[in-house]
N, C-alpha and C positions, 0 to 999 in steps of 0.2 A: 205736171208730168206730161210731156209730149211723147208721141211715138218715136220721134227722132232721139230724144234723150234716153228713152228706154232701150232703143237699139244701140246707142253708144255705150250705155252702162253694160249691156250684155257683151259688147265687143271688148270692153276692158277685162271682163271676166274670162271670156274665150281666149284672150291673148295672155292670160296669166298675170295681169297687173294686180288683180285681187282674186280671191277665191269666191265661189258662189255664196259662201257663208256671209260675206261682207258686201252683198249686192247693194245694200242701202248706202254704203260709202261710195260705191261706184255710181249710184244714181245721183248722189250729192254733187259729185264732180261733173257728171253728164248734164245735169240741169244747169249748173253754173256755166258750163261751156256753151251749151246750145242757146243760152240767153245772153251771151256776150259779157259775162262777168269774168273779168280777167284775173282776179285774185280771190282765193279762198283763204280765210284765216282759220286755223284749227290747232287745237292742242293734241290732236290725234297723230302722234308721231309714228305710230306703227303702221297705220293704213293710209294716211294722207300726207302729212307734212314731213316728207323726207325726199331726198334727191332721187332715189331709185324709183319710187312710186310716181313722182312728178314726171320723170322722164318717160316712164311707161305710159302714163295717161296721154302725154303730149305726142308720143309716137303714134298712138291710135288716133288721136285728134287729127294729125296730119293725114293719115290714111283716109279719114272720113271727111276731109276738107273743112275741118273745124279749127278755130284759133287755139293757140296754146293757152294754158292756164298756169298761173303761179299758185303754189300752195305753200303758205308760210305760217309761222307761229306768231302769236300775238306780240311777243317782244320784237320780232323782226319788223312788224308793222309800226310799232311805237317808236323804236329807236332807229331802225334802218341805217342809213349812212349819216352818222352824226356830223360829218364834215359839211353836209349841205346846210345852207342858210335858208331855213323855211320860215 
């Protein structure tokens, strides 16, 4: 956990992306973001893997000069776009 990640996690909470009760989820996203990890895979649909939360995290990331992060569920990772030839 870096100072930058902790600052970013608190920015998510301050902006209302998550409440202070879920600061650990905010830290999870902040650590991934500050370490250049572009995708988080999670079953946590309530606090992480949903469109509204991802948009909120990325809005703050842009404000802080950080890259966007994708937060997806395991089936999205496994199946993705089945039309692609991988």
